[in-house]
N, C-alpha and C positions, 0 to 999 in steps of 0.2 A: 384230354379233350376237356373243353369248357363245359360247364354244365347247362349252359343255354343251348350248345349244340346238341347236346342229348335230349333237352325237351323239343328241339326242331325236329330231329330224326324221329322221336316218338309221335309227334304230331303228324308227320308225313306217313309213317305206318299205319295211324289210325284212319288217316284220310284213304289210304289205299284200301283197308279193309272195308270202308264204308261203300267204296265202289262195287265192292260185292255184295255187301249186306243189304244196301238201298233201304235203311231205315231210319235215316237221319239221326242216328244215336252216336255212332263213331266219330262223325263229323263235329259233334257238339263236343265230345271228348276231346278232339284235336284242337278245339279252340280253347279248351282248358290247359292243354299242353303248350299251346303258343303264349297264354297269358303266363303260365309258370316260367317259360323260357324268357319272357319279357322281365318278369321279376328277377331271375338269374342274370340277365344282361344288365340290370340295373344295380347288380351286387346284394341283392337281399339273400338272407340265410336260406338254407335248404329247407327248414322248418316252414318259412314263409312261403317258398316256391311251392310247396306242396299244397299249403291252404289255399294260396291263391288259385292253382290249378283246379283243386276239387270245388273251390267256391264258382269259379266261371263256369266250369262244366255243369255244375247243378244249375246255375241259372239259366244257361243256355237250353239245358233240357227242359227246365221247367217254365221258361218264358217263350222262347224262341221257336223251339220244336213244334208245340201244339200249333201256334200260329202258321208255320210253314206248311204241315201237314195239312191243316184245313185249306189253305191256298192251293195246295197241289191237288186236292181232291175237287176242288171247284173248278180247276182248269182242265183236268184230264178225268175223263170219264172212266168209271170202274170197269175192265172188261174180264168177265170171270173166263178162266182157262181150265184145262184139264177136267177132272171129274164135275166140278161145281158148274161147268158151262152145260152139262146135260141137264141140270135141274129146270123143270118146266117144259121139256122137249116131249113129243110124243114117241112111244114106241109100239111095235107090233109083237104080239105075243107069240112065240114061236112053239113053246112048250107049256102047258098050263099052269097058270100062276096061282099060288095060294099064299097063304100066310108065311108059310115055312119054306116055299121054295117055288121055282120056274125059271123059264129063260124067256128074254125078248130080244128082239133087234132094235139096236139103238144106234142111231148115225152109222149104219153099214156094218155094225158089230154085234155079236151075240154076246148078251151080258146075262149073268144070274140075277134073279129078281124075286122079290116077294112082295104081297100086297101090304099097303100100309094098314096097321092096325087102327081103323077108325072108331072102335068102341060101339058100333051101332049093333043090337041084337038081331036085326032082321037081315043083315048083310049076308050074302051068298058065301063070300070065301072064296070064290073060285072064278077066274077068268079064263076062259078057253081060247084055245090057238086061233090066231087071225083076227083077233080084237085089237084095237087101239086102245093103249093106256098111256097116262101122264106119268113123267118122273116127279116124284114129289121130293125126293132126297137120295143121295148116294151115300151109301153105308159100307165104307170098305170098298169091295169090288162088286158090291150087290146093288142094284138099282131098287129102290122101294118105290113101288108104283101105286097108282089108284086108277080106276076106270076114267077113260078120258072125260066124260061128262061131269065128273064129280069137281067141286071148287077147290082151289089150291089149299092146302094146309102146310106148307113149306116151314117147318121149324127152324130151318137154317137161312132165313131171309135178311140177315142182319147187315148185308152188303159189305161187311168186311174184306179188306184186301190185304196187300202186303203191309200197308202202314196202319198200326193201331191207331 
């Protein structure tokens, strides 16, 4: 089998992987593989094919991918999903919440919870059952909450999504 065909197969495999990853990395590598295949089809030696494939891949990753990611983020608003979607929501305390534990009802489900460590010396450190709280962040399977009237101090408000 000709070398250019191997490069073409590699580019196809990388493109398929990109369909599952959605990071715009594997498609850039596929572009490099296509460039390596073009070099092979032109009769270039193997060492040149590899250099061309690596160079084109790196250029695509460094120059094209950031522009594509920025364009994609501007056109498509980030929609938080899973646990990250609960940050900022209100919940109702089911079992008294302290800095070490408790339970809240959040979006129809009972979550383990703990109070956010605000560092204030005069804070009571307890929220009784029936009181509304706000989710500051999600730590594993625990909702870190604060009384609903306190301002947000969300440490994870970077807005990062699937694309870095």
